[in-house]
C-alpha positions as CSV (number, residue, x, y, z in Angstrom):
1,X,-239.8,-61.6,-98.6
2,X,-242.0,-59.3,-96.4
3,X,-241.1,-56.4,-94.2
4,X,-242.3,-56.4,-90.7
5,X,-245.1,-54.0,-90.0
6,X,-246.7,-52.5,-86.9
7,X,-245.5,-52.1,-83.4
8,X,-246.9,-55.1,-81.7
9,X,-243.5,-56.5,-81.0
10,X,-241.7,-53.2,-80.5
11,X,-239.3,-52.7,-77.6
12,X,-239.5,-49.6,-75.4
13,X,-237.2,-48.3,-72.7
14,X,-238.1,-47.9,-69.1
15,X,-238.9,-44.2,-69.9
16,X,-241.3,-45.2,-72.6
17,X,-239.1,-44.3,-75.6
18,X,-239.3,-46.5,-78.7
19,X,-236.0,-48.3,-79.2
20,X,-234.8,-47.7,-82.7
21,X,-231.7,-49.2,-84.4
22,X,-230.0,-48.1,-87.5
23,X,-227.1,-48.6,-89.8
24,X,-224.6,-46.2,-91.4
25,X,-223.9,-48.3,-94.5
26,X,-220.5,-47.5,-96.0
27,X,-218.7,-48.6,-99.2
28,X,-215.7,-50.8,-98.6
29,X,-213.3,-47.9,-99.2
30,X,-215.4,-45.7,-96.8
31,X,-215.8,-42.9,-99.4
32,X,-219.6,-43.4,-99.8
33,X,-222.6,-43.9,-97.7
34,X,-225.8,-45.5,-99.0
35,X,-228.9,-43.5,-98.2
36,X,-232.5,-44.8,-98.6
37,X,-235.5,-42.8,-99.8
38,X,-237.8,-41.9,-96.9
39,X,-241.2,-43.6,-97.2
40,X,-243.0,-40.9,-95.2
41,X,-241.4,-37.5,-95.5
42,X,-239.6,-37.6,-98.8
43,X,-235.8,-37.0,-99.0
44,X,-233.2,-39.4,-97.7
45,X,-232.6,-41.4,-94.5
46,X,-230.2,-44.0,-93.1
47,X,-231.8,-47.4,-92.8
48,X,-233.4,-47.6,-89.3
49,X,-236.4,-49.0,-87.5
50,X,-237.7,-50.6,-84.3
51,X,-235.9,-53.2,-82.3
52,X,-238.4,-56.0,-81.8
53,X,-238.9,-58.4,-78.9
54,X,-237.8,-61.5,-80.9
55,X,-234.4,-60.0,-81.8
56,X,-231.6,-60.7,-79.3
57,X,-229.6,-57.6,-80.0
58,X,-230.0,-54.0,-81.3
59,X,-227.3,-55.0,-83.9
60,X,-229.5,-57.9,-85.2
61,X,-232.4,-55.5,-85.6
62,X,-230.3,-52.9,-87.4
63,X,-229.0,-55.4,-89.9
64,X,-232.6,-56.6,-90.6
65,X,-233.8,-53.0,-91.1
66,X,-231.0,-52.4,-93.6
67,X,-232.1,-55.4,-95.6
68,X,-235.8,-54.6,-95.4
69,X,-235.5,-50.9,-96.4
70,X,-232.6,-51.0,-98.8
71,X,-231.8,-54.6,-99.8
72,X,-228.4,-54.3,-98.1
73,X,-226.4,-57.3,-97.0
74,X,-223.9,-55.7,-94.6
75,X,-221.3,-56.5,-92.0
76,X,-221.3,-54.4,-88.8
77,X,-217.9,-52.9,-88.1
78,X,-218.5,-50.4,-85.2
79,X,-221.0,-49.7,-82.5
80,X,-221.7,-45.9,-82.9
81,X,-223.6,-45.8,-79.6
82,X,-226.9,-44.3,-78.4
83,X,-228.3,-41.0,-79.9
84,X,-231.0,-39.3,-77.9
85,X,-234.3,-38.0,-79.4
86,X,-233.8,-34.6,-80.9
87,X,-237.3,-33.7,-82.2
88,X,-239.0,-30.8,-80.6
89,X,-241.8,-31.9,-78.2
90,X,-244.6,-30.7,-80.6
91,X,-243.4,-33.3,-83.1
92,X,-243.7,-36.2,-80.7
93,X,-247.1,-37.9,-81.1
94,X,-248.8,-41.2,-80.3
95,X,-248.0,-42.3,-83.8
96,X,-244.5,-41.0,-83.6
97,X,-243.5,-41.5,-79.9
98,X,-240.2,-40.3,-78.4
99,X,-237.3,-42.6,-79.5
100,X,-233.8,-43.6,-78.4
101,X,-231.6,-44.4,-81.4
102,X,-228.7,-47.0,-81.4
103,X,-226.6,-46.8,-84.6
104,X,-224.0,-49.1,-86.0
105,X,-221.5,-48.6,-88.8
106,X,-221.4,-51.3,-91.4
107,X,-219.7,-52.2,-94.7
108,X,-222.1,-53.0,-97.5
109,X,-221.1,-56.4,-98.9
110,X,-224.0,-56.8,-101.4
111,X,-227.0,-55.0,-102.7
112,X,-229.9,-57.3,-103.4
113,X,-231.9,-56.9,-106.6
114,X,-235.1,-57.6,-104.8
115,X,-236.0,-56.6,-101.2
116,X,-239.2,-56.1,-99.1
117,X,-239.4,-52.3,-99.5
118,X,-238.4,-52.0,-103.2
119,X,-240.6,-48.9,-103.5
120,X,-237.8,-47.1,-101.7
121,X,-234.8,-45.8,-103.7
122,X,-231.2,-46.0,-102.6
123,X,-228.3,-43.7,-103.5
124,X,-224.6,-43.7,-102.8
125,X,-223.4,-40.3,-101.6
126,X,-220.2,-38.7,-100.4
127,X,-219.9,-37.4,-96.9
128,X,-220.7,-33.8,-98.0
129,X,-223.7,-34.9,-100.1
130,X,-225.0,-37.0,-97.2
131,X,-224.6,-34.1,-94.7
132,X,-226.8,-31.9,-96.9
133,X,-229.4,-34.7,-97.5
134,X,-229.7,-35.4,-93.7
135,X,-229.6,-31.8,-92.6
136,X,-233.2,-31.8,-91.3
137,X,-232.7,-35.1,-89.4
138,X,-230.2,-34.3,-86.5
139,X,-230.2,-37.9,-85.1
140,X,-229.2,-39.3,-88.5
141,X,-226.6,-36.6,-89.1
142,X,-225.1,-37.3,-85.6
143,X,-224.8,-41.0,-86.6
144,X,-223.1,-40.1,-89.9
145,X,-220.7,-37.8,-88.1
146,X,-219.8,-40.5,-85.6
147,X,-218.9,-43.0,-88.4
148,X,-215.3,-43.5,-89.7
149,X,-216.4,-42.5,-93.2
150,X,-213.8,-40.6,-95.1
151,X,-214.6,-36.9,-95.3
């Protein structure tokens, strides 16, 4: 039970953007979204990460990331589409290159007791709570707002 690390197998677009996939993980009644503690910046994020060369689809990569980061077993219900990079140019670096995000909505079917990145916390939040928690991450906020979560 080990999380993938590094960017050796990372996919990039023709423009050189890192291809990142993510999940908006909802409760079965769609009243709550499960956010994950950020490992780098503090605060909360949606589970997301790089789409790797050995993964056939962005959806497959997104489901893997949800499991690695939050121990979520989930079922994808909607493709929320592509979300462009929204960081200002000065925040784009060699370590954090421009990214193109592809998000999916999913229903959480199970929360594992053990998962690769167990140092990260997870928290169910209402739509209003999640909007506040994701306020400084416009790409994540866009994904949340595209979802069919009850407001």
